[in-house]
N, C-alpha and C positions, 0 to 999 in steps of 0.2 A: 504493500500500500504506500509506503514512503516513496518508493521509486515512481509509482504512477502519479502520486501527488506532486513530486518534484518535477516530473516532466510537464505537468500542467502549469505549475508555477513558472518554470522557465519559458514555456510557450507564451503565457500571458505577459511576462516581463519583456521578452524580445519583441512581441507584437506591439506592445505599448510604445516601446522605444521607436520602432519603425514607423508607426502611425503618427506619432507626435513630431518626428524629425522634420517633415515638410513644413509644418506650422512654425517650428522654431527657425528653420532656414529662412522662411519668408520674413519673420519678425527681425531676424538678424540683418537681412539685406535692407529692409526698409529703415531700420534704426541706425545702420552703420554710419551714415554721414554725421549724425548728431549725438550718438551715444558712444562717446569715446571710451568710457569706462565699462561699457557692456553691462550696465545695470539692468536694462530691460530683459536681455536674454537670461541673465542670472535669475531675475524675478520669475520668469517662465519656468526655468529649470527647477527651482526650489518648490514652486507650487505643483509642478507635475510630479515631483518626488512625493509630495504630501498625498496627492491623489493615488499614486501607484501603491504607496504603503498601505492605503486603506482598501485597495481593490483586492488584495490578497488576504483571505480570511484565516490563515493558519497561525496568526499571532495577534496579540493585543498590544497596543502601544499606550504608554502613560508618559506624559510630558509634564515635568515640574520646573518651575522657576524661569520660564521663558521671559517673564517680565523683568528679570534682573539685568538684562542687557538694556541700558538706557539709550533711547533713540538719540542719534546724533553723536554718540560717543564711539571712539575708535578703539578696537580691542585686538589683542592677539588672543584668538580663541583656540583653546587646546582641549583635546579629548583623548581618552583611552581608546584602544582599537582592538576589537575582537573579531570582526568579520567584514567582508566586503559590503554587507548590508549597512554598515555604519554610515556610509556616504549618503545613502537615501535617508537614513534616520536623522542625521545631522541637518540635512536640508529641510526636514520637517519643522525645524525651528523657525524657518523663513526669515533668517537674518540676512543682512547685506554684508557680503564678504567676498574675498578671493580665496579659492581653494589653492593650496600648494599640493601638487600631485606629482608622483613619481612618473618618469618619462614612459615607463611601460604602459601606463593607462592611456596615454595619447596614441598608442599604436592599436588599441582595441577598436574594431569597426563600430561606427555610430557613436559609442562612448567618447572615443578620441575626438571626433568631430565636434561633439557638444563641448568638450573641454576647450578646444581651440576657439570655437565661436564665442564662448564666455570669456576668453582671454585669461584663463586661469594660469597659474604660475607653474612652470615645469622645473623639475630637478632630476638630474641624473645622479643617483647616489654614489656612482662609481667614478664620478668626474669632479675633481676639485674646482675647476673653473665653472662648471655648471652650478655647484653649490654656492660659490661666491656670487654668481649672477643672480641666483634665487634670493639670496640675502639682500642684495642691493635693490632688486625690484620690489621685494616685500617691504623693505624700509621705505622706499619711495611711496608705496601704496599707503603705508601707515601715516607718513607725513602729509599725504594728500587727503587724509580723512577716510581711507578705505580699510576696513578691518581685514585681517587674514585669518585663515582657518588651517590648522595642521595637526597631525598626529605626532607628538614628540617621540613616541616609541619607534616611529619609522616603519613599522611592520605590524601585522596582526599577531595577537598573542595566541600561543598554542594551547594554553591552559586557562584562558580567560582571566588571568591575573594581570596586574599592571607591571610591565617590564621596565627596563632602563630607559630613562628619558634623556634624549640628546639635547644639546645645548642651544640649537638654532633658534627655536621659538623664544627662548628666554633672553638670548642675546639681542634679538630684535626688540623685545619689550623694553629692555634696558636702554638700548641705543635710541629708540624712538620716544622713550618716556611715556609709554601708554600702559593702561591696565591689562592684566591677563584675565580672561574669562574662562574658568574651568568648566568643562562639561563632562558628566559621567554617563556612560552607556553600559547597560547590562542586559543580557538575554540574547543578543544577536549571535554570540559565539555558540550557543546551544542550538540555534536554528540552522546556521550555516557556518561551520567552523572553517578555519584556515585549511586550504587545499581540498575542502569538501564541495561536493556538488549536490548531495542529497539533503533536502530540507527536513528538519525536524519540526514538529508542531506541538501545540500546547504550551508554548513558552510565552511569557510576558516580557515585552521589551520596556525597559525603563530608561528614560533619558532625563537627567536632572542637571539643571544649570545652577552652579554654585554662585556665591557672591563674588563679584569682581574683586580682584586684588589690585589696589592702586600702587603706583610706583613708590609712593611714600611708605608703603607697608611691606615692600619687598624684603627689607632687612639685610640686603647684600647687593653688591654691584658686580658679583662674579656669576656669570651665566650657569656654570656647573652647580654652584650652590643653590641657585634659584631653581634649577631643574630638579635637584634632589628634594627641595622644599615642596614643590608641587607634586612630585611623585608620592611623597609621604602623605600629603593632604588628600590626594585623590584616591590613594589606596585605602585610607581610613574611611572616606565617604563611600567608596564602593562596598566595603565590608559592612558599613551601616545600612546601606540599601538592602543588602542580602540578609542582614540580621533581622530587620523589621518586616520582611515579607510574610 
């Protein structure tokens, strides 16, 4: 049954992407001359993610704390990473931001085109020049009032715990002097684990936005120390979410 269910889910998901692609392409072409920051296509993509997440009835989603992101405030948004589903679930928050995405995602048919149309930020994790370019472009976005979104772990967790946080996101927050907005996701790893293609069901997905941490409250100007601080904070909050279920 899981295999049959998974085939249906994959078919629904792929068909949804293919059907919405022409609409997004039209929007992108029409908005191209005046939408330099690609805000309109991002708006379409996050709302389409919200719709898609509710078209598939094998999970329930609970969102908490969405209002904690103050409108007009620029953030470095960070989240733990359990599954490829996390991208859709983060989009359900319907925030304005630029995704930082690994270069492999830009090579995926349709998905890669969406990422390019929205002008999201590419990083090749094996290339130091690419990482430096990613940091520079992200910094410019933050200084221009555009939030960025990234997974500090850099990859999906194998056991749904929070792994080592890399310094990049926190280096940006320190340099641009902007708050960090932590987001906790739980449940996606049970539905579609890393390297898995078979969907589990009966899981509840929780997404919880924590209080923003202002630069004045960072308590350090060393990116590695700040990364460790947020790793501990988010590990604690993830355990709390699981404890009170």
